[in-house]
N, C-alpha and C positions, 0 to 999 in steps of 0.2 A: 504494500499500500504506500509506503514512503517513497518507493522508486518512481511512482507515478506523479509525484509533486515536483514542481520546479525547485531548484536548489535554493532560490531566495526565499521560498516559503518555509523551509525547514526550521529556522529559528522561531518563526511565528507559530508553527505547529507545535513545537515542544515548549513554548513559553520562555525561551531563552532571551528573546528580545525584550519582553516585559520585565523579566527579573534583572536584566542588565541595565535598564534605563536609569535607575537612581545612581548607579556607579558612574555612568557616562556624564550625567548632568552635574555630579558633584566635583568633577575634575575640569578645571578651566581649559586645560590643554586639549581636552576632547570636546567639551561643550561649545567652545567658540567656533571651531571648524564645522561642527554639525549645524550650528545656527546659520553660518554663512552658506553652507550647502543647501539648507532648507530654503533660505531666501532666494538663492539662484533658481532652485527648482520651481518655486512659486512664481518668480518673474517669467520664467520660460513658459509655464502653464498659462499665465495671463496673456503672454504674447500669442500663443497658439489659439487661445479663445478669441482674441481680437482678429486674428487672421481668418479664422473659420467664420466668425460673424460677418466680416467684411465681404468675404467671397459669397456667402449664402445670401446676404442682403443685397449686394450691389453687383455681383458677378466677378468672374476672374479677370475680365478685361480691365475693369476699373482698378482692381487690386494691382495687376501687373503695371498699368500706367502709373499709378501712384508710387509704387516701389521704384520703377525706372526713373521717374522724375526726381524722387527723393535722392536716389544714388547720384544722379547727374548733378543736382544742386549741391550735394555734399562734396563731391570731387571739385566742383567749381569753387565752393567756399574755401576748401582746403588749399587749393592753388592760390587763391587770393590772399589768404591769411599767412601762408608760409612762403609766398612768392616763388612757387614752383612754375617754371615755364612749361607750356604745353605746345607740342608740335602741331602742325596742320592736321596730320592724321589723327592725333588724339582729340582735336576739336571736332573733326568730322565723324568720329566713331559713333557717338550717340545719336547723331542727327537722323539716320535712317530709322532707328528704333522709335524715336520721338515722333518722326514724321508719320509713321504707320499707326502708332497708338493714339496720339492725341486727336487727330481728325475723326477717326472712327469712334472714339469715345464721345466726342462732342456731337457727332451725328446721332449716335444712339440716344444720348440725353435729349436732344431736340425732338427726335421722333417720338420718344415716349411721353414728353410733355405735351406735344401737340396732338398726338393720337390717343 
């Protein structure tokens, strides 16, 4: 019966995780990394919920457009702040993507508002 359970469930099944929790929380060297790990996991879960909600509510095209635009503006801001020069090819790289995503996204919004 134990061989059918995944390995991460064994401490929970035998109660070792529950019995070991007071020991882990009483030692700062263990409790602090556990708290940071828990915060990271909660942040990632919240990010995944945001992504799922955006895609379900507005569609994958809007999400892809928003992420592409955000990344482009992030690179542009980084180049301005840290004075990194961009070559012509680096400037022209995101243009085909933005050219395809933005007009189709705008047309989709206009058609849904009017229709």
